[in-house]
C-alpha positions as CSV (number, residue, x, y, z in Angstrom):
1,M,15.9,-9.6,-1.4
2,S,18.0,-6.6,-1.7
3,Y,16.3,-4.4,1.0
4,L,17.5,-4.5,4.6
5,Y,15.9,-2.8,7.5
6,T,17.5,-3.0,10.9
7,A,16.6,-1.8,14.4
8,F,18.2,-2.2,17.8
9,D,14.8,-3.3,19.2
10,V,12.9,-6.5,19.9
11,Y,10.4,-7.3,17.2
12,P,7.6,-8.0,17.6
13,S,6.8,-6.4,20.9
14,F,4.3,-4.2,22.6
15,K,6.5,-1.1,22.4
16,G,5.7,1.7,20.0
17,A,9.0,1.0,18.2
18,A,7.5,-2.3,17.0
19,T,4.7,-0.5,15.3
20,H,7.1,1.8,13.5
21,I,9.3,-1.1,12.5
22,F,6.3,-3.0,11.1
23,H,5.1,-0.1,8.9
24,M,8.5,0.9,7.6
25,F,9.6,-2.6,6.9
26,S,6.3,-3.5,5.3
27,A,6.6,-0.5,2.9
28,G,10.1,-1.5,2.0
29,V,9.1,-5.1,1.4
30,E,6.3,-4.0,-1.0
31,H,8.6,-1.5,-2.8
32,F,11.4,-4.0,-3.3
33,S,9.3,-7.1,-3.6
34,G,11.0,-8.6,-0.5
35,G,13.4,-7.8,2.3
36,T,15.4,-8.7,5.3
37,L,14.7,-7.5,8.8
38,V,17.4,-7.6,11.5
39,V,16.3,-6.9,15.1
40,L,17.0,-8.0,18.6
41,G,15.4,-11.3,19.8
42,T,14.4,-13.1,22.9
43,P,14.5,-16.8,23.8
44,H,10.7,-16.9,23.1
45,L,11.1,-15.7,19.5
46,P,12.7,-17.6,16.6
47,A,16.3,-16.5,15.8
48,Y,15.5,-16.9,12.1
49,Q,12.2,-16.7,10.3
50,E,11.6,-17.0,6.6
51,E,8.3,-16.0,5.0
52,E,7.3,-15.8,1.3
53,K,8.5,-12.1,0.9
54,F,10.9,-11.6,3.7
55,K,13.4,-12.9,6.2
56,I,13.9,-11.9,9.9
57,Y,17.1,-12.4,11.8
58,R,16.8,-11.9,15.6
59,F,20.0,-11.5,17.4
60,R,19.7,-12.9,20.9
61,L,22.3,-11.0,23.0
62,E,22.9,-12.1,26.5
63,E,25.3,-9.3,27.4
64,E,24.1,-7.1,30.2
65,N,26.3,-4.1,29.4
66,F,24.4,-1.8,27.0
67,L,27.5,-0.6,25.2
68,K,28.9,-4.1,24.7
69,R,25.4,-5.3,23.6
70,T,25.3,-2.6,20.9
71,E,28.8,-3.5,19.8
72,E,27.9,-7.1,19.4
73,F,24.8,-6.2,17.5
74,A,26.8,-4.0,15.2
75,S,29.4,-6.7,14.6
76,R,26.8,-9.3,13.7
77,L,25.0,-6.9,11.5
78,H,28.3,-5.9,9.7
79,R,29.0,-9.6,8.9
80,L,25.5,-10.0,7.5
81,I,25.7,-6.9,5.4
82,E,29.2,-7.9,4.1
83,S,27.9,-11.4,3.2
84,K,25.7,-9.9,0.5
85,K,27.2,-7.0,-1.5
86,D,24.1,-6.2,-3.7
87,W,21.8,-4.4,-1.2
88,K,19.7,-1.8,-2.9
89,L,18.8,-0.1,0.3
90,V,20.0,-0.5,3.9
91,H,17.9,1.4,6.4
92,F,19.1,1.7,10.0
93,R,16.4,2.8,12.5
94,D,18.0,5.5,14.6
95,I,18.0,4.7,18.3
96,C,18.5,8.3,19.3
97,R,15.6,10.2,20.8
98,A,15.0,13.8,19.8
């Protein structure tokens, strides 16, 4: 699975971001015949989920400080990306709002 989609959002959730993540990730999974999703998690969601065509990593971050939380997410994501060097596409969902 050489497609990676990542977002600094909880997935699934009732936020509009979850709908965007679902559609974008699904399209990538279909195009690349599989993929990996990296998102934020909660204690109520599994930290790791493996399905037939995709994997989901949910980083559970307890840090209250937003900047420190983003840095921890980035650090974990970097380790995951470095662990597999043959990604065909890595898509970062932009957290900036226009």
